[in-house]
C-alpha positions in Angstrom: -0.1 0.9 -17.8 -1.8 -1.2 -15.1 0.0 -2.2 -11.9 0.3 -5.7 -13.2 1.8 -4.7 -16.5 4.1 -2.2 -14.8 5.3 -5.0 -12.5 5.9 -7.4 -15.5 7.7 -4.6 -17.4 10.0 -3.8 -14.4 10.8 -7.5 -14.0 11.6 -7.9 -17.7 13.9 -4.8 -17.6 15.7 -6.2 -14.5 16.2 -9.6 -16.1 17.5 -8.0 -19.3 19.8 -5.7 -17.5 21.3 -8.4 -15.3 22.3 -10.3 -18.5 24.0 -7.3 -20.1 25.7 -5.5 -17.3 28.8 -7.8 -17.3 29.1 -7.4 -21.1 28.9 -3.6 -20.9 31.3 -3.4 -18.0 33.9 -5.4 -19.9 33.4 -3.2 -22.9 33.8 0.1 -21.0 37.0 -1.2 -19.5 38.3 -2.5 -22.8 37.7 0.9 -24.4 39.1 2.9 -21.5 42.7 2.2 -22.2 43.5 2.8 -18.5 42.3 1.4 -15.1 39.1 2.9 -13.8 37.4 3.0 -10.4 33.8 2.3 -9.8 32.4 5.8 -9.9 34.2 6.5 -13.2 32.7 3.4 -14.7 29.2 4.3 -13.4 29.6 7.8 -14.8 30.6 6.5 -18.2 27.6 4.2 -18.2 25.3 7.0 -17.1 26.6 9.3 -19.8 26.0 6.7 -22.5 22.4 6.0 -21.5 23.0 3.8 -18.5 22.4 0.1 -18.5 22.3 0.3 -14.7 19.3 2.5 -14.6 20.8 4.8 -12.0 21.6 2.0 -9.6 25.3 2.2 -9.0 25.0 -0.3 -6.1 24.5 -3.1 -8.7 27.8 -2.2 -10.4 30.1 -3.2 -7.5 29.0 -6.9 -7.0 29.3 -7.4 -10.8 32.8 -5.9 -10.8 33.8 -8.1 -7.9 32.5 -11.2 -9.7 34.3 -10.3 -12.9 37.5 -9.8 -10.9 37.1 -13.1 -9.1 36.6 -14.8 -12.5 39.9 -13.4 -13.8 38.2 -11.2 -16.4 39.4 -8.1 -14.5 42.3 -7.2 -12.3 41.9 -4.7 -9.5 44.2 -2.8 -7.2 43.5 -0.3 -4.4 45.1 3.1 -4.4 45.0 5.9 -1.9 42.9 8.9 -2.8 43.8 12.5 -1.9 40.1 13.4 -1.9 38.6 10.6 0.2 38.8 6.9 0.9 41.1 4.6 -1.1 39.8 3.6 -4.6 39.7 0.2 -6.2 40.8 0.5 -9.8 39.8 -2.2 -12.4 41.3 -3.1 -15.7 40.4 -5.8 -18.2 42.7 -8.8 -18.5 43.6 -10.7 -21.7 41.1 -13.4 -20.6 38.5 -10.7 -20.2 39.2 -9.4 -23.7 38.7 -12.9 -25.1 35.5 -13.3 -23.2 34.3 -9.9 -24.3 34.8 -10.9 -27.9 32.8 -14.1 -27.4 30.0 -12.4 -25.5 29.8 -9.6 -28.1 29.4 -12.2 -30.8 26.7 -13.9 -28.8 25.0 -10.5 -28.1 24.9 -9.6 -31.8 23.6 -13.0 -32.8 20.9 -12.8 -30.1 20.0 -9.2 -31.0 19.7 -10.1 -34.7 17.5 -13.1 -33.9 15.2 -11.1 -31.7 15.1 -8.2 -34.2 14.1 -10.7 -36.9 11.2 -12.0 -34.9 10.1 -8.6 -33.6 10.3 -7.2 -37.1 7.4 -9.5 -38.0 5.1 -8.0 -35.3 3.0 -4.9 -35.7 
């Protein structure tokens, strides 16, 4: 891969990830059944193949944005092993948005797959 194509590939991966991180974070928290703090969420994503690509620092701004939008609720709790932790849980609004985004994701994926299936 040339430097130019590597740059284009990296840019594409970044743009694709930025569009899916919120969806994946909502899904992780919906499946969790209990509030989770940032490192737990990052670990879950890493264990599942990692949409963050090892960049945990990108997780926290997205969590804050989802919280500010009312899709998540957060609370800070003291930790016996270090600084206080912010725990996140999905709200009912977040669940409704997750359902809508999931449908949009599947429609988009199916459309892209249909087009890509025609290429060799």
